[in-house]
N, C-alpha and C positions, 0 to 999 in steps of 0.2 A: 076455273082452275079445279082440277080433280081433288077429291078429299085425300088427305094424307092419313093412311091407316097402316098399322103394323103388317108386314108381309108374313108369308107362311113360316119363314125361318124364325121370325121374332115370336110368333104365336107358339111355335114348338119349343123355343128356348126358355120362355118365361111363363110363369103360371098366371100372370095377370095381363090384361090389355089396358083397362082404364082404372086408375087408382086415385083415391082421395087422400091427400096428405093433410093431417091436422097438426098444427103447431100452436103451442101456448105462447102468449105474448112474453111470458117470463123467459122463455128459451132465447129470445132475441136480445135480451139484456146483456148476455155474456156475463162478464164479471161485475157489471154495473148494478146499482140499486134502483135505477129508473131509466126509462127511455130505450134507445136502440144502440147496440154495439156494432160498429161498422164491420169489424173483422168477422164477427159471428154471422151477420147478415150475408157477407160475401161467401162464407163457407157453406151456409145453408143453400144459398143460390147455386153454388157449384154442384152440390149434391142433387138439386132438382134438375139442373142442366144435364147431369150425367144420366139420369133416368129418362129424360126427354130424348137424349141422343141414342138411347137403347131402342127407341121406337114406341115407347109406351105413351098413352094419353094421360095427362096429369091435371088434376084440379087441386086447389089448396084452400084451406080455411085457416086463418090466423086469429088467435085470441087478442085481447087488448089489455091484459093485466099489467103489462109493463108501463102503460100510460094511465089507465083509469079502470078501477074495478067497482062496478056499480053496487054489488052486494055489500062490499066493505063500507062504502060511503053511506049507503042506505041504513046500515046498522048504527051509524053515528047521528041519525036523525033526519037525513035528507030523504025526500020523497023517492020511493023505489023506482017508480016509472021514469022520472026525470033522470035519476042516476043511471039507469040501464040505457037510456038513449044516449047519455054522455059516453058510456062505455062503448056503444056501437060506433060512435065517432072515432074513438081511439082505435078500434078495429080497422076502420077505413084508412086511418093514417098508416097503420102497419102494412096494410095491403098495398097502398101506393108506394111505400118505401121498398117493399119486396119487389114490386113490379119494376121500379127504377133500377134496382141492382140486377135483376134478371135481364132486362133489356140492354143494359150496358155490356152484358155477356153475349148478346146476340140471340137471346131467347125471346121469341114472340109471345107476348103476354097480354091478357085482357083482365081488367078488374070489373066485376059486376056487383053492384050494391043492392041490398034488399030495400034500402031507403034511397029514393031517387036523388042523384046528385049529377045531373046530366053534363055539367060543365067540366067534371073531373073524371067521371067513369060511366060505364054503361049501367042501365037498370038491369036487374036480374030478369032474364028471359030464357027459359029452359032450352028451347029449340036453338036459340042463338049460341048458348053456352056449349051445347053438344056439337054444333057445327064448328065452333072455334077449336075444340079438342080434336075433332076429326081432321082438322087442318094442321095439327101439330102445335097449337098454341096452348100455353098454360093459362088456365082460367083461375083467378083468385076471387073467391066469393067473400064479400065484405058485408059488415053490418048485421051479421048473424042471420036470424030469421026475419028481422025487421020489427020484432015485437019484444016488449019488455018481458021479464020473468023467464026468458029462455036463454040458455048459455050458448057459447059458440060450439061447444061439444054437440049440443042438439042441432045447431045449424049445420055442422059437418055431417051428422048422420042423416039429416033431412036432404041436404044437397046430394050426398052420395046415393041415396035412394032414388032421387029424381034423375040423376045422371046415369043410373044403372052401373055404378062403379062395382068392380069385382072385389074390392077390399078397402077398408079404412085403415090407413097407416098413421098411428099416433106417435109422433116424434116427441120424446120427453127427455128428462135429464137422467133417467135410469134405463137399464137395458132390458126391461120387462116388467111384469106384474109381480109384486111382493105382497106378503101378508101384512106388512107394516112398512113404514118409511125406512128403507135400508140405511139412510144417512143418520137416522136417530136410533135405530134398533139394529145392531149388527147381527142379531139372531133371526131377523126376518126371513121367512121362507120365500124362495123364488119359485115361480111356477113357469113351466114351459108351455102348458096348455090349460085353459080353464073354460068353463061354459059361461054363457050369459047369466044363467041362474046363479052360478058361483059368485060372479061379480056382484050381483044384486043382494044375495043373501049374506055374503061375507063382507059386504061394503068395502070392496077392494080398491075403490077410488080410481078406476080406469077412466070412466067417463060418467057423467051424471045418469040417473036412472032413466030419464026420458030418452037420452041418446042410446043407451044400451037396449031399451025396449024397441026403438025404431030399427036398430041394426038387427036385432033378433027377428022381428016381424018380417023383415025384408031379406033375411038370411045373408047378411053381409058380414063376413069375418072382420074382426078388429085385430090388427097386429101392433103391439106396443114395443117400441125399440128406442134406443138412445140416438137422438139427432145430434148429440154432441160428439159422437164418434164419426170422424171424417169418412165419408163413403158409406155410412150406415144405411141411408135410404136406398142406394143402389144394391146393397147387399140383400136387404129384406125382400125387395121385389123379385129376387132370384132364389128366395128361400134359403139364404145363407146368413151367417152371423148370428148374433144373440138377439132373441126376441121372444115374446109370449104371444100366442095366438088365442083369441077368444072366439069360440064358435058354439054351435049347438051340440 
């Protein structure tokens, strides 16, 4: 079977060919305090399907904070390494849940884990992941980097670099980058465009410092947008809607 790649019209219409979508686990909770909200999962999956149907190649990294957050538990006295590995298992659970919802919508999907779990998903193999995306499949990268002390933000930046992604799209609960939490501080300043150094020096909480440095070193722009807005993912891949872009 020949590889499925965007045709010339798609390339001309959209600024990106291959994109990394980074979602926090908290986004998938919807209005709940814990776990997964089925309505939110369905809507996020619909947004992903919309972008796939545009002809773009999509990979995804999901956090696990809705199930288990290693750093928080470690601060209560648990061994940090063990806590982080437990958090990675939460990420795998989210990845499998998102895969199920996408495939129920007819979207071909593969989960690749940095920790081998051959009975439930593929191991991470770069060339295989690239081939999946070339065939139009959504690849969900699970278990972060496979190592403790690294966040899923860093995992997303690492995989985006390895996959030669054109952009990292970080879907959050707000429509861009602010000087402070806009839900707590109504006077927080919103930015349309910032540099990687701005994020680091002003501690803007876009992604952790390691992820920002990886994106900067590999010249991958980061676009921050609200995944809670229906169709927001499809908007930003066309440079539409509300978002903040982080570049050099």
